[in-house]
Backbone as CSV, one residue per row, in Angstrom:
resi,resn,N_x,N_y,N_z,CA_x,CA_y,CA_z,C_x,C_y,C_z
1,MET,0.823,-1.190,0.000,0.000,0.000,0.000,0.871,1.259,0.000
2,GLU,1.916,1.243,0.799,2.808,2.404,0.900,3.483,2.673,-0.431
3,MET,3.838,1.642,-1.150,4.484,1.778,-2.452,3.537,2.451,-3.430
4,LYS,2.258,2.098,-3.375,1.262,2.690,-4.244,1.130,4.185,-3.979
5,ALA,1.109,4.562,-2.711,0.998,5.972,-2.326,2.231,6.739,-2.789
6,GLN,3.406,6.133,-2.675,4.636,6.787,-3.105,4.641,6.976,-4.628
7,LEU,4.207,5.948,-5.350,4.116,6.056,-6.808,3.120,7.141,-7.214
8,ARG,2.010,7.191,-6.495,0.996,8.212,-6.773,1.578,9.606,-6.518
9,ALA,2.317,9.780,-5.449,2.923,11.066,-5.114,3.953,11.463,-6.171
10,GLU,4.758,10.494,-6.600,5.765,10.776,-7.632,5.090,11.150,-8.957
11,ALA,4.031,10.443,-9.290,3.296,10.731,-10.519,2.684,12.131,-10.445
12,TYR,2.159,12.482,-9.285,1.568,13.808,-9.118,2.639,14.888,-9.231
13,GLN,3.804,14.659,-8.660,4.908,15.619,-8.769,5.333,15.788,-10.224
14,GLU,5.388,14.700,-10.951,5.742,14.748,-12.373,4.677,15.527,-13.148
15,TYR,3.421,15.276,-12.801,2.329,16.010,-13.436,2.465,17.512,-13.184
16,LEU,2.733,17.885,-11.931,2.883,19.300,-11.591,4.054,19.931,-12.340
17,LYS,5.129,19.178,-12.469,6.310,19.669,-13.187,5.974,19.921,-14.659
18,GLU,5.313,18.966,-15.292,4.936,19.104,-16.696,3.913,20.230,-16.877
19,LYS,2.975,20.318,-15.934,1.973,21.382,-16.003,2.646,22.747,-15.907
20,ASP,3.620,22.874,-15.046,4.346,24.137,-14.898,5.057,24.499,-16.202
21,GLN,5.667,23.496,-16.842,6.355,23.754,-18.113,5.364,24.204,-19.191
22,VAL,4.231,23.536,-19.258,3.202,23.900,-20.246,2.672,25.303,-19.950
23,ASP,2.431,25.601,-18.682,1.942,26.926,-18.303,2.938,28.016,-18.712
24,LYS,4.224,27.737,-18.545,5.250,28.714,-18.932,5.255,28.942,-20.441
25,VAL,5.119,27.862,-21.203,5.085,27.983,-22.666,3.855,28.787,-23.092
26,ILE,2.715,28.475,-22.498,1.487,29.190,-22.836,1.609,30.661,-22.470
27,GLN,2.163,30.959,-21.299,2.325,32.348,-20.871,3.265,33.102,-21.813
28,LYS,4.309,32.425,-22.271,5.238,33.048,-23.214,4.512,33.372,-24.521
29,MET,3.676,32.464,-24.974,2.906,32.698,-26.207,1.947,33.874,-26.025
30,ILE,1.292,33.933,-24.873,0.376,35.036,-24.583,1.134,36.358,-24.566
31,ASP,2.296,36.379,-23.916,3.113,37.595,-23.852,3.533,38.052,-25.246
32,GLU,3.945,37.106,-26.084,4.352,37.444,-27.450,3.168,37.980,-28.251
33,ASP,1.995,37.379,-28.072,0.789,37.860,-28.758,0.457,39.285,-28.320
34,GLN,0.570,39.551,-27.018,0.274,40.888,-26.509,1.269,41.919,-27.059
35,LYS,2.534,41.527,-27.151,3.539,42.426,-27.725,3.224,42.705,-29.188
36,MET,2.817,41.680,-29.913,2.485,41.838,-31.325,1.270,42.750,-31.491
37,ILE,0.262,42.554,-30.665,-0.927,43.405,-30.720,-0.559,44.853,-30.413
38,ALA,0.274,45.058,-29.402,0.704,46.416,-29.052,1.477,47.045,-30.205
39,LEU,2.328,46.273,-30.857,3.108,46.779,-31.991,2.184,47.156,-33.157
40,ILE,1.201,46.314,-33.428,0.248,46.593,-34.504,-0.534,47.873,-34.193
41,LYS,-0.997,48.013,-32.950,-1.739,49.217,-32.563,-0.856,50.456,-32.699
42,MET,0.397,50.341,-32.283,1.324,51.463,-32.377,1.526,51.865,-33.842
43,LYS,1.681,50.867,-34.719,1.850,51.153,-36.151,0.591,51.797,-36.726
44,GLN,-0.578,51.329,-36.313,-1.832,51.920,-36.789,-1.944,53.375,-36.344
45,GLU,-1.606,53.629,-35.089,-1.661,54.999,-34.579,-0.680,55.893,-35.335
46,GLN,0.504,55.373,-35.595,1.490,56.155,-36.346,0.999,56.436,-37.757
47,SER,0.355,55.460,-38.368,-0.201,55.657,-39.707,-1.270,56.740,-39.696
48,LYS,-2.130,56.724,-38.674,-3.156,57.758,-38.555,-2.516,59.133,-38.400
49,LEU,-1.515,59.215,-37.531,-0.833,60.492,-37.326,-0.164,60.973,-38.610
50,ASP,0.440,60.045,-39.335,1.086,60.400,-40.603,0.063,60.931,-41.606
51,MET,-1.108,60.292,-41.659,-2.145,60.752,-42.589,-2.645,62.139,-42.204
52,VAL,-2.863,62.361,-40.918,-3.312,63.679,-40.448,-2.275,64.734,-40.781
53,GLN,-1.022,64.414,-40.530,0.054,65.348,-40.825,0.114,65.643,-42.323
54,SER,-0.049,64.625,-43.117,-0.025,64.801,-44.569,-1.158,65.714,-45.028
55,VAL,-2.345,65.497,-44.496,-3.489,66.338,-44.849,-3.237,67.779,-44.422
56,ASN,-2.720,67.960,-43.213,-2.432,69.313,-42.724,-1.371,70.000,-43.580
57,GLU,-0.348,69.253,-43.958,0.695,69.824,-44.805,0.137,70.208,-46.172
58,LYS,-0.741,69.365,-46.704,-1.345,69.667,-48.002,-2.211,70.918,-47.897
59,ARG,-2.994,71.035,-46.842,-3.824,72.226,-46.639,-2.950,73.480,-46.562
60,GLU,-1.860,73.371,-45.828,-0.947,74.506,-45.690,-0.333,74.865,-47.035
61,LEU,0.026,73.871,-47.796,0.602,74.111,-49.119,-0.422,74.795,-50.037
62,VAL,-1.661,74.349,-50.000,-2.720,74.954,-50.809,-2.946,76.403,-50.361
63,ARG,-2.951,76.629,-49.070,-3.132,77.984,-48.543,-2.012,78.906,-49.022
64,LYS,-0.783,78.434,-48.924,0.356,79.235,-49.368,0.296,79.495,-50.876
65,GLN,-0.133,78.488,-51.618,-0.262,78.644,-53.071,-1.299,79.715,-53.396
66,LYS,-2.419,79.703,-52.683,-3.454,80.716,-52.891,-2.924,82.103,-52.549
67,GLU,-2.173,82.198,-51.452,-1.587,83.485,-51.079,-0.647,83.988,-52.172
68,LEU,0.154,83.085,-52.694,1.096,83.454,-53.746,0.357,83.912,-55.004
69,GLU,-0.679,83.176,-55.382,-1.463,83.560,-56.547,-2.122,84.914,-56.343
70,GLU,-2.644,85.139,-55.150,-3.273,86.426,-54.851,-2.237,87.556,-54.909
71,TYR,-1.069,87.303,-54.375,0.000,88.302,-54.424,0.390,88.602,-55.876
72,GLU,0.538,87.561,-56.674,0.898,87.752,-58.080,-0.192,88.534,-58.815
73,ASN,-1.453,88.221,-58.566,-2.555,88.950,-59.177,-2.548,90.418,-58.748
74,GLN,-2.261,90.636,-57.489,-2.187,92.002,-56.975,-1.061,92.774,-57.673
75,MET,0.076,92.124,-57.846,1.197,92.763,-58.522,0.855,93.051,-59.988
76,LEU,0.146,92.137,-60.638,-0.260,92.352,-62.023,-1.220,93.532,-62.127
77,ARG,-2.170,93.623,-61.179,-3.112,94.742,-61.195,-2.372,96.055,-60.984
78,ARG,-1.395,96.081,-60.070,-0.617,97.302,-59.844,0.176,97.680,-61.097
79,TYR,0.736,96.660,-61.730,1.523,96.915,-62.927,0.645,97.453,-64.060
80,ALA,-0.575,96.916,-64.122,-1.504,97.303,-65.181,-1.981,98.733,-65.016
81,GLN,-1.946,99.247,-63.828,-2.439,100.622,-63.582,-1.471,101.594,-64.046
């Protein structure tokens, strides 16, 4: 009977050891997935910021172009007088 209990205890210890190893592997996979998700979100946010910046730069360029055209027209009108 004692031998059976000892074998059962050893088997349980082996089970706990293997379970711990599996838990560590699973946790590592979860951590890597979370890092990947964070990286993807960061890239998406950067893409959004880049698009906003691009739109703002384009608006500024259009505004400056209009100012330049208005200035040139003003100079032409002065010259024509």
